[in-house]
N, C-alpha and C positions, 0 to 999 in steps of 0.2 A: 471631339469637341470642335465647335466653330472656331475659325481663326480670328484673331483679335481685330483684323481690319475688314471683317465681312461686311457686305453692303447692308444698309438699313432700308426699310420700306421706302423712305423718301427718295433714296438714291436710285432705286431700281424700278419701283412702281410709279406709274404716272403716264403722261401722254406719250412718251417715247416708246414704252412697252406696248401700250394700246395701239399705237401707230404701226409698230412692227407686226402685231397680231392682225390688224386690219389688212395689212399687205398680203397676209396669208388667207384672207377670208374666202376668196373664190375657190381655192384649193380645199379648204375645210368644208365648205358647202357642197362641193362636188363629191367629196368622200362620203359625207353624210347622206346625200341623195342616192348614191350607189347602194349603200347599206339599207336605206329605207325601202328601196324598190325590191330588194332581195332579203327579206327578213328571215332569220333563223332562230329557233327556239331551243331551250334546254342547255345541256352541257356540250353538245356537239354542233359546232358552228363552222364547218369546213370552209365555206366561201368567205365568211367574215374573217376568219383566222388567216386565210391566204392573203386577203387584202391588207390586213394589218402588218403581216410579216413583210410583204413586198414593199410597203410604204416605209417601214422602219429600216429595212436593209438598203433601200434607196438613199437613206440618210447616212449610210455607213455604219449602222448599229448592228451588233450581233444579237440575234434573238434566240429565245428558248421556248419551244412549244411544250404544252403540258403532256404528261404521261397518261392521265386519266380523263382529261377533258380538253376542249379546244381553246385552252388559254394561251396567252403570249406574254413573255417577259422580255425586257430589254434594259440595258444599263447605259447611262450616260455619265462618264467620269469628268469631273471638273479639272481645272489646271492647278488647283491648290487643295490642301487637306481641309477636311470639314466633316459635316454630318452626313448621314445616309438617310435619304428621304424616299418614301414610297408614295407614288401617285397612281391612282386607280381610275379606270373607266370600265363600266360594264357594257357588254356587247349584244345581249340577247333581246329578242322581241317577245311579243305575247301571242297566244293562240286566240285570235279574235279577228273579225272582219274589219276592213278599212273602208270608210265612207267619206273621205275627205275631198275627193275629186281632184287631188293634186296631180300634176303631170308626171310625178315620180312616185305615184301611189304603189303600194305593194302589188307585186305580180304573182304572189303566192297566196292561193286561196286559204282563208282562215288564219292568216298570220299578219301581224302589223307591228311596226315600231310605234307603240302608243304610249311609251313612257320616256322617250328621249334618249335611249341608250345609244342610238346611232349618232346623236349629237355629242354625247359624252366621248365616244370613241374618236370622232372626228376632231374634237377639241384637244384631246390628249395627244393625238397624232400631230396636230398643229403645234402644241407645246413642245413635243419632242424635236420638231424642226427648229423652233425658236431657241430651245436650250442648246442644241448643237451649234447654233450660230453664236451663242453667248457663253461658250465654255470658259472664257477668261473671267467671267463674272461668277462662275459656279465654284463654290468651295465645297468639295466633297463629292458625293455620288447621288445620282437619282436613279431609282429603279421604277420602271414603268410596268404597271400591272393591268393587263387587258383581260377582263374576266367574263367568262360565259355564265349562264345559269343563275343570274340573280333572281329572276322571277320564279321563286318557289323551288329551285333546284340546288340551292346552297353552293353555288360555284365558288364563293370565297373560301368555304371550308375545304372544298376539293383542292384548291390551290395551296392552302395552308398545309393540308395533309400531304401534298406533293412536295413540300419543303420550302415554299416561298419565303417564309419568315426566318428560316435557318440558312438559306443558301448564300446570302450576301452579308453575313454577319449581323450584328444588332442594328435594328432600325432606330433612329432617333425620333423621327416624325412620320406621320402618314396623313394624307389628305385626299379627299374625293369631292367631286361636284355632282349635284343632281339638278337637272333642269326642271323648270315648272312653267306651265302655260298660263297660270293664274296669278303670277307675280309680274309686275311691270317689267318690260323688256330692259335688260341691262342692269337690273338691280341685283345686288348680292345680299344674302341674308344668312345668318348663323346664330347660334346660341350656345352658351356653356351648359354642360350637363346633358340630360336626356334631350335628344333632338328628334328621335323617331321611336315608335312603339315596338314592342315585341309582337310576334305573330305566331299563332298556333292554329293548325287546321284540325277540325274535329269531324267525326262521323257518328251519327246516332242511328240506331236501328230500334224502332218500336215494334214489338211483336204482340199481336192479338190472336184472334181466331176468325178465320175467314167464313163467309157465308153469303146468303142472298141479300141483295141491297134492300129488298122489300120487307125483310124480316131481321132487322138489326138485333132484336132481342135474343135471337138464336146464335148470334155471333158476338165477338168482342172486338169492337171497331178500333183499329189502331190509328185511323185517320183522325178521328175526334181526339184521341189521346195525344197524337203528334201536334195538333193545333194548340192544345193546352200547354204542351211542352214549350212551344215557341213563345207563347205569351208569358209563361212562368219564367223563362230565361230572361226576358227583358225586365220583368219586375225584380228579379234577383239582382241585376246590375244596379238598378236605382235604389235598392234598399240595403244592399250589403257592401257597396263600394263607395268610398269617400269621393265627393264631387271634385276635390282638388288633387286626387290621385286616380284619375279616371281609367275606365276600361270600356271597350266596345265589344259586344258579342253580337254577331250577325249570323242568322241562319239564312244561307243564300241559295240552297238547293233543297227541293222536296221531291221525292220520287215514290209514287205509290199507284197501285191499281192497274188493271188491264181492260176493264169494261165498266160501263155505267151501272150495270145491274149486279156487280160483284163487290162485296166488301173484301178487301185484300187481307192477307195475313200479316204483312209487314209494310212499314213505311220507313224509308231511309232519308235522313236529314244530313245536310252537310253545311259547314260554315267556318267562321274564323273568330278567334279571340285576340284582341289587341289590348295592350296595357303599357303604361309608361314607367312602371317600376317592377322589380322582381317580386316585391311583396304582394302587390295587387295581382300580378300574373298568377302567383301561387294560390291566392284566395279564390280567384275566379275559376281556375281549373278544378279546384277541390269542390267549390260550391256547385259548379255546373254538373258534375257527376251526381251529386246528391239530389239536386232539383230534377234532373232528367229521370232518374230511376224512381224517385218517390212520386213525381207527377204521373208517370206512366202507371205506377202501381195503383194510384188512386182511381184510375179508370180501368182497372182489371188487366192491364197489360204489363209486359216486361220490357225493359229498355237496356241497351248497352251503349257505352260511350267509349270511343277510341280517339286518342290524339294521334294523328297520322301525318305523314308527309314530313317535310323539313320545317322545324320550328326555328324561328329567328329570335335571338335575344334582343333586349332593349338596346338601341343605338345611343351610346353615351359619348359626347364630345368631352375631351379633357378640358377643364375650365380655363386653364392658362393658355392652352393652344387655341381654343375657340376665341379667346381675347386677341391672340396674335393674328388669327385669321381675319377678324374684324378690322384690326389695325392695317393689315396689308390691303384689304379691300378698300378701306377709306383712302389710303394713299394712291390706290390704283384708279378708282372711278369717282372719288369725291364723297364726302360725308353724306350728301343729299341722296346718293344712290346706294346707300348701305343701311340696313336695318338689323338690329338685334331682335330676333324672334321672341315674342313674349311667351309662347307656349310651344310644346312639341307638336309634330305632325303624327297622326295616328297610323300612317303607313309604316311599313317595316322594311328593313334593309339587312342583307347579310354582310354589309360593311361593318356591322356590329362585331363580327368575328375578329376583324383586324383591330378595331379600336379596343377590344378586350385585351389585346396583347401589346399594342404600340400606342404611345401618346399621339393623339391626332384629332382630326375633326372632319366633318362633312359640312359643306355650305350649299345653299340653294342659289341657282342662277335663274332670274326671271327671264321669260321669253314669250310674254303674252303678245299675241299678234296685234299689230296696230289697227286702230279703228274698230276693234271688237269689244263690246261692252261685257259680254258674258262668255268668255273663252271656254271651250270644252276642256275639261280637266285631264290630267294624266289618266290613262287607262280608258279613255273614251274612244269610240270608233271614229269620232270626228276631231281627235287631238291634232292640233296644228301649232307650230311654234314660229316665232319671229327669228329667222336665221341671222338677222343682223346682230343678235346677241352672242353668236358663236365666238367672235374675236375677244369678247370680254372673258369668256371661259378659257380660251387659249392663254390670254394674258394672266389670268388668275392662277391657273396651274403653274405657269412659268414663274410668276412672282413668289408663290409659295415655296418653290424649289430654290429660288435664288436668295430668299430672305430668311435668315435664321431668327428664331424667336428671341425677343428681348425680354419677354416676361419669364419669371422663374417658373419652373415646373410645379404643378399643383401637388 
């Protein structure tokens, strides 16, 4: 339990903490750019892991590397008894090209930090330095979680399976930041309850009967059937899912055929399902199977549906802890730079794995580039952030570790 004289947001958050974070800005930007130029994907990030370990050990912190993935953990103990807090940053990039023209653009073909994970890691490393400088203000223990494989590889689950949530005793709180290029730079946003959607990947195979393209009557065309499947799936969402408990179904890949004069035997479709509640998620997945198989059958074809890859649950902020997060943010940067989000984001996060086990939250940090009216969003090949926002992230991680919640648990 927090000690009785633990600091309040007003005591710790504010210009002094921001000023200390800004003093670390050059170092944080440098770390971010090193990672940006050498992006790594998936669960194995050896270069990024080495950089994180060397930085943490340079602060005098002992580190632990993952057994099944390139994760890094470190512990900062305060000078008095208190709660145990988990702070997380993801480290992996995406398999996509970069077209930003930055001086520190990716040097690895087909890989790019297009979701800001390089910034997350740099900010948490900055917070680690700031927390070691302020141990006297820290009541309890902070565990730093540097996670690979967020982009579809379920790195959070890998770290949990490796014992993260058991190794340090019970966690009282957990907090993570995600940067956004479409939110004004330096603004912090959060919301109680669902903040991000679930994610499920699917693969559909529509099978017909191949033949000559000039004689479709002698074949059973799976291409036509597949096109109707795509249309039917979209109608399914608008007619079976409540508008105020939404879902998104996107067919994002279609593969078929080898020549213009050949009707192929099969068409493969791939896509994703997003939902903001477990109920809607279940309804969509059940309905998707029915619509796919029956629509294909109406065109004389057969169809199979597989839910594959790593599925992420809905990301749900603890209501009281989300309120605490907003309180700390207001004390840190001022009410005018904090917004309670009205609706969830339809993107997904494996941070949901942690929040299913530990009271906590995720907040978004705005980093929209100055002077840009329509900034490229996360996952764009032209994704660019305002690095001046990094000190706000450093300070926010630090403030969340130093400030115990005053709100009762939900």
